[in-house]
N, C-alpha and C positions, 0 to 999 in steps of 0.2 A: 904015913900021913904027915909026919914031921918033915920028911924030905920034900913032900909036895908043897907044904906051907912055905918052906924056905925058898923053894924054886919060884913059887908065886910072888913072894916079896921081891925077889931079884928082878923078875920081869917088870913089876910095877916101878921099881926104882930106875930101871933102864928106860922105860917109857917116859918117866918124868924128866930124866936127864935129856932125852932126845927132844922133848917138848920145850924145855927151857932153852936148850941150845938153838932150836929153830926160832923161838921167840926173840932171843938175843940177836940172832942173825938178822931178823926182820927189822928190829929196832935200829940196828946199825945202818941198814940200808936206808931206812926212812930218814934217819938223822943226816946221812950223807946227802940224800936228795934235797932235804930241806936246806942244808948249808949251800948246796949248789944253786937252788932257786934264789936264796937270799943274796948270794953273790951276784947272780944275774940281775936281780932287781936293783941292787946297789950300783951295778955297772950302768944300767939303763938310766937310773936317777942322775948319775954323774953326767952322762951324755946329754940328758935333757937340760940340766943346769948349764952345761957348756954351750948348748945351742941357744938358750935364752940369753946368755951373756953375749954371744956373738951377734945375735939379731938385734938391730937398732930399730925402734918404733918410730915411724915418721911422725914428726910433731903435728903436721896437718891432719893426719889420720886420727891422732889422739884428740885433737881439737874438735874434729867432726863427731867423734864418738861422744864427747862431752855435750856438744850441742844437741845431738840426737837424743841423749838421755833427758836433757832439759825439755825438749819438745814432747817426748813421751809423757813426761810428768804434766806438762801444760795441757796436753790432749786429755789425759785422764781427769784433770781438774775441770776442764770445760765440759766433759761428758757428764760428770757429777752435777755440775751447775745446770746443765740442760735438763737432766732428769728431775732435779729439784724444782726447776721452773715449770716443767710439765705437770708435776704433782700439785702445783699451786693453781693450775688452770681449772676453771669451772667445767663441770660435766655437761655436755650437750645430750640430755637424756634421750630425745627421740633417735638420734644417731647411735647412741650407746646401746639402747635396747634393740634397735634394728640389727646391729651387727651381731649381738648375742643370738637373736632369733635366727639370723641367716646361718650361723654356725650349727644350730640345732637342726634346721631344715636340711642342710647339706648332709648331715649324718643320718637322719631318719628317712628322708625322701630324696635320695640321689637321683639326679636327672631333672628335678624340678627347678625351674629358673624363674622365680617370681620376685618382683620388686617388693621388698618389705618396707612398709611405712608405719611408723609409730607416732601418734600425736597426743596432745593433752586431752584428758578425759573431762568433758564438761559436766558429766553427770556425777552421781555419787559413788560409782563403782571404780574406785582407785584414782590414781593421779595421771596415768597414761594408759592408752588403749590401742590395740592392734587388731585389725580384721583380716589379717593375712590368711587365716585358715580357710576362708571362702575362696580365695584365689588359688591356694594350694589344692583345694578340692577340685576345682575346675581343671587344673593341670593333670591331676591324677586320673580324673574321669576320661580325659583325652588319651591317657596312656592305658586305659582299660582297667583301672583299679577302682573298686567300689569302696567308698567310705563316706564320711559326712564331716562337715566343718567342726561340729562339737567334738567328735572323736579326735580329729586332727589337733584341735586346740588343747584337748586333754593330754595328748602325747607330747606336745610342745611344752606345756607347763610342767609335766613330770620330768622332762629331760633338761629343763632350763637350769643352767649352772648356778651355783650359789654366788650371789652378789652381795657384798657387804652393805650396800645402800638400800637393798630391796627387802621389804618385810614379807611380802608374799605375792604370788601370781594366782589370780582366780579366773574362772570362766563364767561368763554371763550370756544370757540369751542363747541364740543358736550356735554360738562359737566365737564370741569376742574374748580376747585376752586382755585382762586388766592388771596393771602393775601398781602395787602399793609401795610407796617409799616409807622408810622408817621415820617416825616423827622426830627422833633425836638427830637423825641425819639432816632432815630438812631444816631443823633449828640451827645446826652447825653451819649449814650453807648460808642461811640468812645472816647469821652473826659474822661470817667471813666476808660477805658482801658489805655489811655495814662498816667493818673495820678496814678492809683492803680495797673496797670498790669492786666494780664489775670487771672481770678478766675474761679474755677470750677462751673459748673451749679449745682443746688440743686439735691440731690439724695434722692429718696423716702425712701430707706432703705439701710444703709451701711452694707456690707456683709464681711464675712470672706472668703478670696480667697487664694487658693493654686495654685501657678504657677510653673509648672515643666519645667525647661529649662536648657540648656547647657549640663549637665550630661555626662562628658567624662569618659573614663575608666582609672583606676589606672594603672600605669606603661606603659601607651601609650601616645603618643603626641596627642594634639588636632589637628583636621583638619578643613577644611572649613565648614563642616557640623555642627560641634560643635560651631564654631564661629557664624554661621547664627542663630542657636538656641539661643545662648547666647545674641546676640544683639537684635534680635526680641523679645525674652522673657523679656529683660530688658526694652524695649520700652513699652510693655504691662503693666509691673509692675509699671513703673513710671506714666503711665496714670491713672491706678486704684488707686495708692497712692495719686495722685493729687486730685482725686475726694473725697478721704477720706476713702476708703475701708481698711480693715485690711488685708494687703497683706503678704503672706508667700512665700518667694523666695526659692524654693526647688531645690537643685542641687543633683539629684539622681545619685550619683556616682556608677560606676561599680567596686565595691571594694570587691567582694566576688565571689567564684567559683573555678573551677578546675585550672585556670591559676595561682592562688596563691599557689597551691601545688608545681608546677614546679618552681616558683619564689623563694619560701622559701627553697626548696631542693637545688637549685642552690646557694642560699645565704649561706646555711650551708657548702657547699663544698668550695666556694670561700673565705668566711670569717667565719671560724669556731668559732672565738671569738666575733661574732656580739652581743652576749648577754651582754658582758662587755665592748666592744670597738665598737664605731660607725664606720661602714664600709665606706670607701671612695668611694661611688658610685656616680660618677659625671654624667654619662649618663645612666639613667634608661631605656631608649628606647633600647640602645645597650645591656644592661643587660637582658632585656626581650627577645630580639632576640637570645641571647646566650642560655638562658634557654629553649626556644621553639625548637631550633635546637637539643639540647640534648634530649628533651622530645620525639621528632620524631625519633631520631636515636639510642638512648640507652634504651633498654628494662629495664635494672636494674634501671636506673634513673627514668624512667616512673613509675615503681612500687613504688619507694620511694616518688615520687611526689604525687601519690594517697594516700599514707600513711600520708603525710603531710596535705592533704585536710581533711582526717578523723580526724587527731589531731587538726586541726584548728577548725573544727565544734564541736569537743569535748571540746574545751576551754583549750588546753595545753598551759601553761604560756609561755614557750620558743617560741613556734610556734606563739602565739599571739603577742609576742614582735617583732618577725621578720615581721609579717604582718603589724603591726603598723609602723615599720620603713620604709617599702616600701611605705605605704600610705602617710606618712609624706613627703617623698621625692617628690612624685607626686604632692601633694597639694601645696607644696612650688612653684613648677613650674607653676601650674595652677593659683595660686594667683598672680604671676607676670603679667599674661595676664589680669586677672580681675582688678587688680589695674591700669594697663595702660588704660583700657577701662572705668574705674570708675564705675565698676559694683559690686554690693554686692550680695552674695549668701549664703544660709545656707546649708552646706554640710550634706546631709542625705543619706548615701549610702545604697546599698543593704544589707550590714551586719546588719543594723539597724532592718531589718525585719526578721532576722533569727529566733528569739524566737517567733515572731508574726506568722510566718508560722507554727511553731510547734503547736501553739494554734488554728490556723484557721482550719487546716485539720480535727481534731476531731469534731469541731463545724459543718463543712459542712457535715461530715459523719453522725453525729447524726441527722441533719436536713433532711437527705435523698437526698442531692443534688449530691452526688457522685455515679457514676456507676463503676462497676469493669469489667475489660477486660484484660486478659493475665497478671494478677498481677499488672496492673496499675489502678489508681483511676482517673476517668475522669468526666468532666462536659459536658453534651450535651446541646447546646444552641438551642432553638426553631428555626426551619427554616434553620439550618446550618448542613451540613453533617460532617464537621470536628469538632471533640470534642476538649476541652481544657484538657491538661494533667496536673493534679495537683500533682500527685505522680507517679514517675517512678516505674518500676517493681523491681528495687533494693532498693526502699524506699527513693530515693533521690527526692529533690524538683526541680522544673523547673522555667523558667522565668514566666510562667503563675501564679505559686504559689506566687512568690515574688511580682508580679504586683497586684494580688488580695489583698495580705496583705497590700500593700501600699495604695490601695483604701480604704480598711477598716479603716486604721489608719487616713487617711485624712477626709473621709466623715462620718465615724461613731464615732471613738474615739475623733477626734478633732472637729467634728461637723461643717465642712466647708459648706458654702452655695453655693460655686461656685468653680469649678475646671477648670483651664486653662492649657492646655498641648501644648507646642511648640515642635512639633515632626516631624519626617520623615514621610511624607505621603505615602511613599512606603511600609510602614508596615501596610497598611489599613486592610487587612484581619485579622491579628493577633489582632489588637486593636478592631475591630468590635466584634470579638468573646469575647474578654476580657471584654469589657464594657457592652455588651448585657448580659453577664453572671452576671456581678456585679449587674445589675438592677434586673435580674430574682431572684437572691438569696437574695436580700434585702440589699446589701451594699450601694446602691445609691437609695435614696428615690425620689418620683416624684417631691417634692418641691425643691430638690437640683439641681442646674444647673451645667451641665458640657458641655464644648464645645471644639472642636479641633482648633488648629491653625497650620495646617499642612504645612510643607515646603518641597519642592522637593530637597532633599539632603540625603546623608548618614550621619546619626547622631550618629554612634557608637553603643551604647547599644540599647536595645529594648525600645524605648521611648513610653510612653503611649499617645494615642490619644483617647479622649473621645468624643463620638458622642451622640447627643440628642436622 
């Protein structure tokens, strides 16, 4: 047993020695590897330093980098300012709640495409009310789903997301949704208006808007129709400007056509030195009536008037000067009224579209949009019996031509998002043809919004009324 014990101890000591030796050997290898890696890192670091020293940074690049950093800072600052301004804007509750309901409808009833409208509640049941559950019920019935408006209203109210300004959503009657605002929120809104004034609600996308209004005829007085268009158009423009849209106030003046032939012919007879001496025309309306009476009664004068029209369209310098003189007299009188009403307008008369008409007709002809009949060039609108006359048999343009050229300039060249026309609704057929044709031939795209603001009055020229 003693021998065995001694032998066992010897084995243990041998194993321990072997283990220690193996461990020492491993440590030595690890140290050697670490030293090798450190040397490699040190070598690479020196190489990087050498490369950095050898590469010279272009001063222009460094300058651009500095400017870029400044611009990034400015952008971030502007974005914060924009968000702060948005937060200050008042809430348009009908739109706000409509959007919230649309979100819930899309989740609960996929495939239902119903216009959601929320309006002020005139009764005692809340501040705002929505009856969309009835419309949704009709849509679901068409899809073969049986339900009722009250059940739909209940589902909508239960899934309506939590809104900080909203106290509760209740159901009344057969399925009306009633929204109650928190009293303290209403109080804070009133206080904000008293302190900061009324501010525009947030707008999803600011748009470029052309508003066509007023539009009197040169050498004629404004009448009540023009004044209505002027005042209503200005109200619409102010509202859209208040929201933040890019509004273009267009005064489509009647400053071109046959009447200028007789005016200029009469001007030449009455004031033969008009080119060098400003004629003392105090009453342009009376001057117009004189020229019209001669045009109707004197064949020779009528012939000279037509020659003046040709010369005007041909760009004769003396005739153009007479035309400008007449236009300036009219504009001064119009501006007295605009200044008194505090209304701003950008005069863009029919003459502005003369060259554009000359360019438009060949384009329409090349695209196959024009049909020929008795020497005239026409556009036939789908579903309409009466065509649009783009070119007369004598080669002259028409009101249809100038109106199409105006639409092209506004919606294609200027890339307007929205066109508003304050017009005489008595011209409905003409404008239906005009704007249906504009859409068919591609002058107005589906994403561009155009809408009428028709008024029951005689508004002078052929004012444009655009329909969706």
